[in-house]
C-alpha positions, 0 to 999 in steps of 0.5 A: 499499500503506498503513501496515497493509499494510506492516506485515503485509509486514514481519511476515510475514518478520520472524517467521522472523527473531526479529522482524528485518529488513534494509532490503534484505529490506523493499525486497525484499518491496515497501516502499522507504526513505520508508516504512520511515522513517515506520513507524520514526518511528511507533514500529512499527519500531526501528533496532537495528542498521546497516540491520537493523530490529526489529518492535515487537510482537515484542519484544526477542530474546535475544543481539540483538547476534549475530543483528543481525551474522549477518543483515548478513553477507547482508543480502539473503537471508532466514534460511529461504534461507540454506544452512549452509557456503555461500560467504557464510554464516557460523557463530556461533563462539568466545566467542560460541558460548559465550553461545548454548550457555550456557557458562562466564562468558567475556567476549565484548566483540564478536560472532565469526562464523566464515566459509569465506572472507576478509571485512572489515567496518567493524563495531567489535563484529564479528570475522570468522574465517576458519575452514573447518568440517565439517558435523559441527562445526555445529549450530542454537541459536535458529535460529542456525548455531553451531559445536558445544560440542566445536569451540567448546572447541577453538577457544578453545583454539588462540586460547589463551583464559584457562585458567579461563575455558576450564576453566569451558566445559569443565565446564558442556559436560559437565554439560549433556551437549554433550561427552564428555570422553573424545572431547575428550582426544586433541584436546586433547593438543597444547595441553598446553604452551600451558597450563604442562604437560609435553609428555608431560602426557595430554589428560585432565591438561590438561582437569583442569588447566583445570576446577580453575583455573576452580574447578570439577569434572567430573561425573565427578570429582565422582561418584568423590569421593561414591562414595568419601566415601559408602563411608567414611561407610558404614564410620564408621557400621559402625564406631561402637559407638552406630551405630542401624540403620534401620527397615528394617534393624531388621525384617529382624534382628527377622525372622530372630531369629524365624525362627531360634527357630522353627527350634529349637523342638520340635513343640508337638503332641510338647511338649504330649503329652509334658507330659500324660504326665509329669503322670500318671506320675511316673517320666516326669518325669526323661525329660521333662526330658532330653527338654527338654535334648535338643529341639535335637538331629537328628531321629534322636536325638529319635526314639530318646528318644521310643522310649525314653519309649514303653517306660517307658510300657508298663512302667508300664501292664503290671501294670493290663492284667494285672489287668484280663485276671484279671478277665476270666478270673473272670467267664468261666463256665468258669472258674467251673466249674473253681472249683466242681470244685476245691471238690467234691474236697475231699470226696473220699478223700485218695488222690483229693485227692493226685491232683487235687492233683497235677493241679491242680499240673500245671494251674497249671504249664501255665497260668502260661506262658500268664500271661507270654505275655498279659503279653508281649503286653500290653507288646508292644501298649502299647509300640507305641502310644505309639510311633507317637503320639510319631512322629505 
């Protein structure tokens, strides 16, 4: 197997391990120590840990030290073959888990890995902790098994991590939606005395105490504070004399003002008709003035006023209608015959004239009520018509 084939075999398996491969894994796929050394001397591989090599073409991965330490737990087994919770497996935890999750700024001078059984290591920068983890306590980050944010915080509480650093981890975990504070309160309550709070203090009080030590704030606290400050600012703006409403509010106010004005204005057609009548009938001037004063009255009052104006219009036009009626009677031939008969009666004897005068007087007395009756009809007709027009 030439150098190209050797490099290809390593790259095939290293691709699933961040470009890393252990010596035991390389020998498993057919390489020997001499070939590995020569690839390293050629600059194709780089030794990044005891028995661990990096394929130079892959570039340096993030958190290299953690990944190297995890691979060395089972140097012969490839990452894709390792089972979570296995007897020889390991899970990144504590401060190293914070680094992978991106929580806080807690120092991590050693790589911390939790293993299910007691194990030792000669590596000075690796700390193995014997911890039994439940499947719900483990997640994957960058392909590595890592304790969840909630489990990581509880592990830090048990190891009595500095309160300020722990508070930063809690605040970041909540901000990234990796943990719900309500789910953490009950489990955190037994550690209240460890961090200087009374034994009867709640888990919520402990969490807020730690976050305050870190100089940070929980998202729920920020929302509550923003709501309070926003409400106070709104009250302050509303109480200022020089408060200027926004354009949207100003438009709403103007629309409401116009609507109010239209609601109290009378019908425009009725108003124009009233003005025309008042211009031609002097007696209506006073009535129109009173009408303008009563425009805001309910409809019943407005109708009553218009009815009275109609009666005044009928009274004004009645003499003109009566004169027109008499003119029609004069133009009637029957009326002319009555007029000629009256002229002939002047040449009759006095006794006949007296009798004719009596009959004429009687006729006049009988015609007089008819004239009043006609006048009454004119009043009735002319009075009803304006009422119907105003009502329209």
